[in-house]
C-alpha positions as CSV (number, residue, x, y, z in Angstrom):
1,X,-37.4,-130.9,58.3
2,X,-40.8,-132.5,58.9
3,X,-40.5,-135.3,56.4
4,X,-38.6,-138.4,57.6
5,X,-35.2,-139.3,56.2
6,X,-35.0,-143.0,56.2
7,X,-34.9,-146.0,53.8
8,X,-38.5,-146.6,54.6
9,X,-39.4,-143.2,53.3
10,X,-37.4,-143.8,50.2
11,X,-34.7,-141.5,51.4
12,X,-31.2,-142.5,52.5
13,X,-29.0,-140.0,54.3
14,X,-25.4,-140.3,52.9
15,X,-23.6,-137.4,54.4
16,X,-24.1,-134.1,56.3
17,X,-21.8,-131.4,57.8
18,X,-24.1,-130.0,60.5
19,X,-27.5,-130.7,61.8
20,X,-29.1,-127.7,60.2
21,X,-26.9,-127.6,57.1
22,X,-27.1,-129.2,53.6
23,X,-27.4,-133.0,53.4
24,X,-26.4,-135.5,50.8
25,X,-29.2,-138.0,50.3
26,X,-30.2,-140.7,47.8
27,X,-33.9,-140.8,47.1
28,X,-36.5,-142.4,44.8
29,X,-38.4,-140.1,42.3
30,X,-41.5,-140.8,44.3
31,X,-39.8,-139.7,47.6
32,X,-38.5,-136.5,45.9
33,X,-42.0,-135.6,44.7
34,X,-43.5,-136.3,48.2
35,X,-40.8,-134.2,49.8
36,X,-41.3,-131.2,47.4
37,X,-45.1,-131.3,48.3
38,X,-44.5,-131.6,52.0
39,X,-41.6,-129.0,52.2
40,X,-42.3,-126.6,49.3
41,X,-39.6,-124.2,50.5
42,X,-36.9,-126.9,50.7
43,X,-34.2,-126.7,48.1
44,X,-33.5,-130.0,46.4
45,X,-30.4,-129.9,44.2
46,X,-29.4,-132.9,42.0
47,X,-25.8,-134.1,42.2
48,X,-23.7,-132.6,39.5
49,X,-20.2,-133.7,38.5
50,X,-17.4,-131.3,37.5
51,X,-14.1,-132.0,35.8
52,X,-10.7,-130.3,35.9
53,X,-9.9,-127.7,33.2
54,X,-6.6,-129.2,32.0
55,X,-6.4,-129.6,28.3
56,X,-5.3,-132.9,26.8
57,X,-6.5,-134.6,23.7
58,X,-8.2,-138.0,23.9
59,X,-9.0,-140.9,21.7
60,X,-12.7,-142.0,21.6
61,X,-12.6,-145.7,22.4
62,X,-15.6,-146.6,20.2
63,X,-14.0,-144.8,17.2
64,X,-10.5,-146.2,17.6
65,X,-11.5,-149.9,17.1
66,X,-11.9,-149.3,13.4
67,X,-8.3,-148.2,12.8
68,X,-6.5,-150.9,14.8
69,X,-4.6,-153.6,12.9
70,X,-2.9,-156.9,13.7
71,X,0.1,-157.0,16.0
72,X,2.4,-158.0,13.2
73,X,1.4,-155.0,11.1
74,X,1.5,-152.5,14.0
75,X,3.8,-149.5,13.9
76,X,6.6,-148.7,16.4
77,X,7.2,-145.1,17.3
78,X,10.2,-144.1,19.4
79,X,10.4,-141.2,21.7
80,X,13.9,-139.8,22.5
81,X,15.5,-136.7,23.8
82,X,17.5,-134.3,21.7
83,X,20.7,-136.3,22.4
84,X,19.1,-139.5,21.1
85,X,18.4,-141.1,24.5
86,X,15.2,-143.0,25.0
87,X,12.4,-141.4,27.0
88,X,10.1,-143.7,28.9
89,X,6.7,-142.6,30.2
90,X,5.8,-140.3,27.3
91,X,2.1,-140.6,26.2
92,X,1.6,-140.8,22.4
93,X,-1.8,-140.1,20.9
94,X,-2.1,-140.8,17.2
95,X,-5.2,-139.6,15.3
96,X,-6.2,-141.2,12.0
97,X,-9.2,-138.9,12.1
98,X,-9.0,-135.9,14.5
99,X,-12.6,-134.9,13.9
100,X,-14.0,-138.2,15.1
101,X,-11.2,-138.8,17.6
102,X,-10.3,-142.1,15.9
103,X,-6.8,-143.5,16.4
104,X,-4.7,-145.2,19.0
105,X,-2.4,-144.3,21.9
106,X,0.2,-145.7,24.2
107,X,3.0,-145.0,26.7
108,X,6.7,-145.3,25.8
109,X,8.6,-148.1,27.5
110,X,12.2,-148.1,28.8
111,X,13.5,-148.1,25.1
112,X,11.2,-145.1,24.4
113,X,9.1,-147.4,22.2
114,X,5.3,-147.1,21.7
115,X,3.5,-149.8,19.7
116,X,0.6,-148.3,17.9
117,X,-2.1,-150.6,16.6
118,X,-2.2,-148.6,13.3
119,X,-0.7,-150.0,10.1
120,X,2.8,-148.8,9.1
121,X,2.8,-146.1,6.5
122,X,-0.5,-144.7,7.6
123,X,-0.8,-140.9,7.2
124,X,-1.9,-139.6,10.6
125,X,-4.3,-136.7,10.7
126,X,-2.5,-135.5,13.9
127,X,0.0,-136.8,16.5
128,X,0.4,-135.6,20.0
129,X,3.3,-136.7,22.3
130,X,2.9,-135.6,25.9
131,X,6.3,-135.7,27.6
132,X,7.0,-137.0,31.1
133,X,8.0,-134.4,33.7
134,X,10.8,-131.9,32.7
135,X,10.0,-132.4,28.9
136,X,8.0,-130.5,26.4
137,X,5.6,-132.4,24.2
138,X,5.5,-132.7,20.4
139,X,2.7,-132.3,17.9
140,X,2.3,-132.5,14.2
141,X,-0.3,-132.5,11.5
142,X,-0.3,-135.0,8.6
143,X,2.4,-137.2,10.1
144,X,3.6,-140.2,8.1
145,X,3.9,-143.2,10.4
146,X,6.9,-144.7,8.8
147,X,8.7,-147.8,10.1
148,X,10.4,-147.1,13.5
149,X,9.5,-143.4,13.3
150,X,11.2,-141.2,16.0
151,X,10.0,-138.1,17.8
152,X,12.5,-136.0,19.7
153,X,11.4,-134.1,22.9
154,X,13.1,-130.9,24.1
155,X,13.8,-130.6,27.9
156,X,12.3,-127.6,29.8
157,X,14.7,-124.8,30.5
158,X,13.4,-123.1,33.6
159,X,15.6,-120.0,33.1
160,X,14.1,-119.2,29.7
161,X,12.8,-115.6,30.2
162,X,9.9,-116.2,27.7
163,X,8.3,-119.0,29.8
164,X,4.7,-118.1,30.5
165,X,5.2,-117.7,34.3
166,X,8.6,-116.0,34.0
167,X,7.1,-113.4,31.8
168,X,3.8,-113.0,33.7
169,X,5.5,-112.5,37.1
170,X,8.3,-110.3,35.9
171,X,8.7,-107.4,38.3
172,X,6.8,-109.1,41.1
173,X,8.9,-109.5,44.3
174,X,10.0,-112.9,45.6
175,X,7.9,-112.6,48.8
176,X,4.7,-111.6,46.9
177,X,1.6,-112.7,48.7
178,X,3.0,-112.8,52.2
179,X,0.2,-113.3,54.8
180,X,-2.3,-114.2,52.2
181,X,-3.9,-117.7,52.2
182,X,-5.1,-119.3,49.0
183,X,-7.4,-122.3,49.0
184,X,-6.9,-124.8,46.1
185,X,-10.1,-126.7,45.5
186,X,-8.8,-129.4,43.2
187,X,-7.3,-132.9,43.0
188,X,-5.0,-132.5,46.0
189,X,-1.5,-131.1,46.4
190,X,1.8,-133.1,46.9
191,X,2.8,-133.0,50.5
192,X,6.6,-133.2,50.0
193,X,7.4,-131.1,47.0
194,X,10.5,-129.0,47.7
195,X,8.9,-126.0,45.9
196,X,5.8,-126.1,48.0
197,X,6.8,-125.9,51.6
198,X,4.1,-123.2,52.0
199,X,1.3,-125.8,51.9
200,X,-0.1,-125.6,55.5
201,X,-2.5,-128.4,55.3
202,X,-6.0,-128.9,54.0
203,X,-8.8,-131.5,54.0
204,X,-10.1,-134.4,51.9
205,X,-13.6,-133.2,51.1
206,X,-14.6,-136.3,49.0
207,X,-17.7,-137.4,50.9
208,X,-17.7,-140.9,49.5
209,X,-14.2,-141.5,50.9
210,X,-14.7,-139.9,54.4
211,X,-18.3,-141.1,55.0
212,X,-17.3,-144.4,56.6
213,X,-13.9,-143.4,57.7
214,X,-13.7,-139.8,59.0
215,X,-10.0,-140.1,59.6
216,X,-9.4,-140.0,55.9
217,X,-10.2,-136.3,56.0
218,X,-6.4,-135.8,56.3
219,X,-5.9,-137.3,52.8
220,X,-5.6,-134.0,51.1
221,X,-2.7,-135.1,48.9
222,X,-3.0,-136.0,45.2
223,X,-5.8,-138.2,44.0
224,X,-4.7,-141.6,42.8
225,X,-5.9,-140.9,39.2
226,X,-4.9,-137.6,37.5
227,X,-3.9,-136.2,40.8
228,X,-1.0,-134.2,39.4
229,X,-3.4,-131.4,38.4
230,X,-3.8,-129.8,41.9
231,X,0.0,-129.8,42.4
232,X,0.5,-128.0,39.1
233,X,-2.2,-125.5,40.0
234,X,-0.7,-124.8,43.4
235,X,2.7,-124.2,41.9
236,X,1.4,-121.6,39.6
237,X,0.0,-119.7,42.5
238,X,2.9,-119.9,44.9
239,X,5.9,-122.2,44.1
240,X,9.0,-121.1,45.9
241,X,12.2,-121.6,43.9
242,X,15.2,-123.4,45.2
243,X,18.8,-123.5,44.1
244,X,18.2,-126.8,42.3
245,X,14.8,-125.9,40.8
246,X,14.6,-122.2,39.8
247,X,10.8,-122.3,39.3
248,X,8.7,-119.6,40.8
249,X,5.0,-119.2,41.2
250,X,3.3,-115.8,40.8
251,X,3.2,-115.2,44.6
252,X,5.7,-117.3,46.4
253,X,5.0,-115.7,49.7
254,X,1.4,-117.1,50.0
255,X,0.3,-119.9,52.2
256,X,-1.5,-122.6,50.3
257,X,-4.2,-125.0,51.5
258,X,-5.4,-128.1,49.7
259,X,-9.0,-129.1,49.5
260,X,-9.3,-132.3,47.5
261,X,-12.7,-132.8,45.9
262,X,-11.7,-135.2,43.1
263,X,-11.9,-138.9,44.3
264,X,-9.1,-141.5,44.0
265,X,-11.3,-143.3,41.5
266,X,-10.7,-140.7,38.9
267,X,-14.4,-139.6,38.6
268,X,-15.4,-136.0,38.5
269,X,-16.0,-133.9,41.7
270,X,-19.6,-133.6,42.9
271,X,-21.2,-130.3,43.7
272,X,-21.9,-131.3,47.3
273,X,-18.1,-131.8,47.9
274,X,-17.2,-128.6,46.1
275,X,-19.7,-126.6,48.2
276,X,-18.3,-128.0,51.4
277,X,-14.7,-127.4,50.3
278,X,-15.5,-123.7,49.6
279,X,-17.2,-123.4,53.0
280,X,-14.2,-125.1,54.7
281,X,-11.7,-122.8,52.9
282,X,-13.6,-119.8,54.2
283,X,-13.7,-121.2,57.7
284,X,-9.9,-121.9,57.5
285,X,-9.2,-118.2,56.8
286,X,-8.5,-118.4,53.1
287,X,-8.6,-115.0,51.3
288,X,-8.8,-116.3,47.8
289,X,-10.2,-119.6,46.5
290,X,-9.1,-121.1,43.2
291,X,-11.5,-123.3,41.2
292,X,-9.7,-124.8,38.2
293,X,-12.8,-126.9,37.5
294,X,-16.2,-126.7,35.9
295,X,-18.3,-128.1,33.1
296,X,-21.3,-129.2,35.2
297,X,-24.8,-127.8,35.0
298,X,-25.5,-124.8,37.1
299,X,-26.6,-125.7,40.6
300,X,-27.7,-123.9,43.7
301,X,-25.3,-125.6,46.0
302,X,-22.1,-124.2,44.4
303,X,-23.7,-120.9,43.7
304,X,-24.7,-120.4,47.3
305,X,-21.3,-121.4,48.6
306,X,-19.5,-118.9,46.3
307,X,-22.0,-116.2,47.3
308,X,-21.4,-116.9,50.9
309,X,-17.6,-116.8,50.4
310,X,-17.9,-113.3,48.8
311,X,-20.0,-112.1,51.7
312,X,-17.2,-113.1,54.0
313,X,-14.6,-111.2,52.0
314,X,-13.2,-114.1,50.0
315,X,-13.0,-113.9,46.2
316,X,-13.5,-116.9,44.0
317,X,-11.6,-117.3,40.7
318,X,-12.7,-119.9,38.3
319,X,-11.7,-121.5,34.9
320,X,-13.8,-120.5,31.9
321,X,-13.6,-124.0,30.4
322,X,-11.8,-125.9,27.7
323,X,-14.6,-126.6,25.2
324,X,-13.2,-124.8,22.2
325,X,-14.9,-121.5,22.0
326,X,-18.1,-122.6,23.6
327,X,-19.9,-120.5,26.3
328,X,-18.2,-120.0,29.6
329,X,-18.8,-123.0,31.9
330,X,-20.3,-123.0,35.4
331,X,-19.3,-121.9,38.0
332,X,-17.1,-119.3,36.2
333,X,-20.2,-118.0,34.4
334,X,-21.7,-116.7,37.7
335,X,-21.7,-112.9,37.7
336,X,-20.0,-112.8,41.1
337,X,-17.3,-115.3,40.2
338,X,-14.1,-114.1,38.4
339,X,-14.0,-116.0,35.1
340,X,-10.6,-116.5,33.4
341,X,-9.8,-117.4,29.8
342,X,-6.5,-118.8,28.6
343,X,-4.0,-117.0,26.4
344,X,-0.6,-117.9,25.2
345,X,2.5,-116.4,23.4
346,X,4.2,-118.1,20.5
347,X,7.7,-117.8,22.0
348,X,6.9,-119.3,25.4
349,X,7.1,-122.9,24.1
350,X,8.9,-124.9,21.3
351,X,7.2,-124.5,18.0
352,X,6.8,-128.3,17.6
353,X,5.4,-128.8,21.0
354,X,1.8,-129.9,21.7
355,X,1.1,-126.3,22.6
356,X,1.7,-125.2,19.0
357,X,-1.5,-126.7,17.7
358,X,-3.4,-124.6,20.3
359,X,-2.4,-121.4,18.5
360,X,-5.6,-119.8,17.2
361,X,-7.4,-116.5,16.6
362,X,-8.0,-114.0,17.9
363,X,-4.5,-112.7,18.0
364,X,-3.2,-109.8,20.2
365,X,-0.1,-107.9,20.9
366,X,3.4,-109.4,21.2
367,X,2.5,-112.7,19.4
368,X,-0.3,-113.4,21.8
369,X,-3.3,-115.6,21.1
370,X,-6.3,-117.1,22.8
371,X,-5.8,-120.9,23.3
372,X,-7.8,-122.8,20.8
373,X,-9.5,-124.8,23.6
374,X,-10.5,-121.7,25.7
375,X,-14.2,-120.8,26.1
376,X,-15.4,-117.3,25.7
377,X,-18.3,-115.0,26.2
378,X,-19.6,-111.9,28.0
379,X,-18.9,-113.4,31.4
380,X,-15.1,-113.4,30.9
381,X,-13.5,-111.1,33.4
382,X,-9.8,-111.6,32.8
383,X,-7.3,-113.6,30.8
384,X,-4.2,-115.4,32.0
385,X,-1.3,-117.5,30.8
386,X,-2.8,-120.9,30.1
387,X,-0.8,-122.4,27.2
388,X,2.4,-124.4,28.0
389,X,2.6,-123.2,31.6
390,X,5.5,-124.9,33.5
391,X,4.8,-125.7,37.1
392,X,5.2,-128.2,39.9
393,X,4.3,-131.9,39.6
394,X,4.2,-134.7,42.2
395,X,7.6,-136.4,42.7
396,X,9.5,-133.2,43.3
397,X,9.5,-132.4,39.7
398,X,7.9,-130.1,37.1
399,X,6.5,-129.8,33.6
400,X,4.1,-128.0,31.3
401,X,0.3,-128.1,31.1
402,X,-2.3,-126.2,29.2
403,X,-5.8,-125.1,30.0
404,X,-8.0,-122.5,31.6
405,X,-7.0,-124.6,34.7
406,X,-3.5,-123.0,34.4
407,X,-4.7,-119.4,33.6
408,X,-6.9,-119.3,36.7
409,X,-4.2,-119.8,39.4
410,X,-2.0,-117.3,37.6
411,X,-4.7,-114.7,38.2
412,X,-5.2,-116.0,41.7
413,X,-1.5,-115.5,42.4
414,X,-1.7,-112.0,41.1
415,X,-4.7,-111.3,43.3
416,X,-2.7,-112.5,46.3
417,X,0.2,-110.2,45.3
418,X,-2.3,-107.2,45.1
419,X,-3.9,-108.1,48.4
420,X,-0.6,-108.4,50.3
421,X,0.6,-105.1,48.8
422,X,-2.5,-103.1,49.9
423,X,-3.0,-103.0,53.6
424,X,-6.1,-100.9,53.2
425,X,-7.8,-103.7,51.3
426,X,-6.3,-106.4,53.5
427,X,-7.8,-104.8,56.7
428,X,-11.3,-104.6,55.3
429,X,-13.8,-107.2,56.2
430,X,-16.7,-109.1,54.6
431,X,-17.9,-108.1,51.2
432,X,-16.1,-104.8,51.3
433,X,-12.8,-106.6,51.0
434,X,-13.9,-109.0,48.2
435,X,-15.3,-106.1,46.3
436,X,-12.2,-103.9,46.8
437,X,-9.9,-106.7,45.8
438,X,-11.9,-107.5,42.7
439,X,-11.9,-103.9,41.7
440,X,-8.1,-103.7,42.2
441,X,-7.6,-106.8,40.1
442,X,-9.7,-105.4,37.2
443,X,-7.9,-102.1,37.4
444,X,-4.5,-103.9,37.2
445,X,-5.5,-105.5,33.9
446,X,-4.4,-104.3,30.5
447,X,-6.1,-105.1,27.2
448,X,-4.2,-107.5,25.0
449,X,-6.3,-107.0,21.9
450,X,-8.5,-110.1,21.8
451,X,-11.8,-108.3,22.3
452,X,-14.1,-108.1,25.3
453,X,-15.6,-111.6,25.2
454,X,-12.2,-113.2,25.0
455,X,-10.2,-111.3,27.6
456,X,-12.7,-109.3,29.7
457,X,-10.7,-106.4,31.3
458,X,-7.5,-108.0,29.9
459,X,-4.3,-109.5,31.4
460,X,-3.3,-108.5,34.9
461,X,0.1,-106.8,35.3
462,X,2.6,-106.6,32.5
463,X,2.5,-110.4,31.7
């Protein structure tokens, strides 16, 4: 590069991986213009932030202020189990107006109590209760917030045959995915989960954390904020059941690697870090890369990294997005990225759980539906179980989550099963392997009945 990179030139170098590779810089608009003139062939890509594709309803802070009331008039709501015992740590989200996202929220205390700053007797538009680990949530429309109202949560029965993953992986051997390495580019994976002994390591790819302390590259465990997401995704791909916790991922024989791109601060992941994580996963020998993230504007950095991965024989599977029937998000929208929508079945979760309000058309065979949150469009390649999927969580526990974030690793696990089962494909190299594995994955799919833009080739396996 002929142009200088220095504060004097209006350009500050923040991070780089190699001398001739991409660089993360901060520059003034004037410096960018000068650089484009001096180096017309240079690609200058703005920083783009991505979010995880886990579905959870939120209150809009600016809207909630109008519904809050005085402490003396606030309503108490109690969260208990089906035996009447209090449940601490449940998140209650009460909407007085769901369309504008107005309402209030809180976390249950040791008595299972949540104090909502909404007047007693208010008729709520909707209420969502997200249970702590091992519990289903609860949801309702037009809920009367009576004095000392109580919500009962049902515990998760891992042996229930209709659970999303139990149904999806039916007929798949317990050692499925042996010798296959799956890279999880996400919020980090718990190091000590008893169901995830197959995590072989990884890297902290958050440049803002490792820039001044390279030793922090080993911090590939869960991010401090919302870090449970990556552990849940990893468990869907390859959790190995134990006698105490009979929970199995789709391909328990896989080796998992954790590439954390979401910072401890809770902010979104930037494209520079995602690009480097994809490159690192390829260098580390991953055969499949899972991207349960998206939502940012299309950028050349992530596009190039995914294209490079495919040329090296690595397939990249990405979440379609959770924007409620909006177009497929980037990077899933790329033609060479496998885009996955989220489907569910009515009998895979309790009918009063938070998942019940995600039942929406189109409907397919065997009481199936496309999650109300799932994006759709001609870029969709496959659908996967993404509503009420039970998987691993930090703290040696488990629980349900919903989102195209969950459907994506289910498909990634199935791809690992196919790759391990077909030595002809496994032994191929470069783009021949990625093309052959993609074709095998599409051929294994069966139409559910949602239509092309909602399911692509359909649902892999018998799921």
